[in-house]
C-alpha positions in Angstrom: 69.2 172.9 66.9 72.2 170.7 67.2 72.2 168.8 70.7 75.6 167.8 71.9 76.4 165.4 74.8 79.7 166.3 76.8 80.7 163.6 79.2 83.8 162.6 81.3 84.7 158.9 81.0 87.4 158.1 83.1 89.3 161.5 83.3 88.8 162.5 80.0 86.3 164.8 78.9 84.7 164.1 75.2 82.0 165.5 73.5 79.0 163.8 70.9 76.7 164.2 68.9 73.3 163.3 70.2 69.2 162.7 69.0 66.5 161.6 70.4 65.9 158.9 67.8 68.4 157.0 68.4 69.0 157.5 72.1 66.8 157.3 74.9 68.5 159.8 77.1 72.1 161.1 77.5 73.5 158.4 79.6 72.7 155.7 76.8 74.2 157.9 74.4 77.4 158.1 77.0 77.5 154.5 77.4 77.6 153.8 73.8 80.3 155.8 72.3 82.2 154.0 74.8 81.1 150.7 74.2 79.9 149.7 77.6 77.2 147.1 78.2 74.6 148.9 80.1 71.6 145.5 80.1 72.4 145.4 83.8 71.6 148.4 84.2 68.3 148.9 82.5 66.9 145.8 84.1 67.4 147.0 87.8 65.9 150.5 86.5 63.0 148.4 84.8 62.7 146.9 88.7 62.8 149.6 90.3 60.7 151.7 88.4 57.9 149.0 89.6 58.0 149.3 93.0 59.2 152.8 93.4 57.1 156.0 93.7 59.6 158.5 93.0 61.6 160.4 90.6 64.4 161.0 93.0 65.3 157.5 93.2 65.6 156.9 89.3 68.1 159.9 88.8 70.0 158.7 92.2 70.5 155.5 90.9 71.7 156.4 87.6 74.0 158.6 88.2 76.0 156.3 90.6 75.4 153.3 88.3 77.3 155.0 85.9 80.3 157.1 88.1 80.6 153.3 89.5 81.5 152.3 85.5 83.5 155.7 84.8 81.5 158.2 84.1 81.2 161.5 85.6 79.6 164.8 84.5 77.2 163.7 81.9 75.2 166.6 80.6 73.9 167.8 77.4 74.9 171.3 75.1 72.4 172.7 72.5 73.3 174.7 70.1 71.3 176.9 68.0 
């Protein structure tokens, strides 16, 4: 089964192949494809994991940070 990530970056929709062996999640794959440095975002996520109790906080933070970086509509597509 092939996996792809489709995302919109600065108004342009793109589709890239995705593999869990290369990237932890679809957001990191999209950032790597565009050459966006997300080390500060990942560091803040680690801090949030230490103090937060719910998954909603992490998801909300990630979506807002990536929207701030210019990404929107990041999702995975599975071909069978």
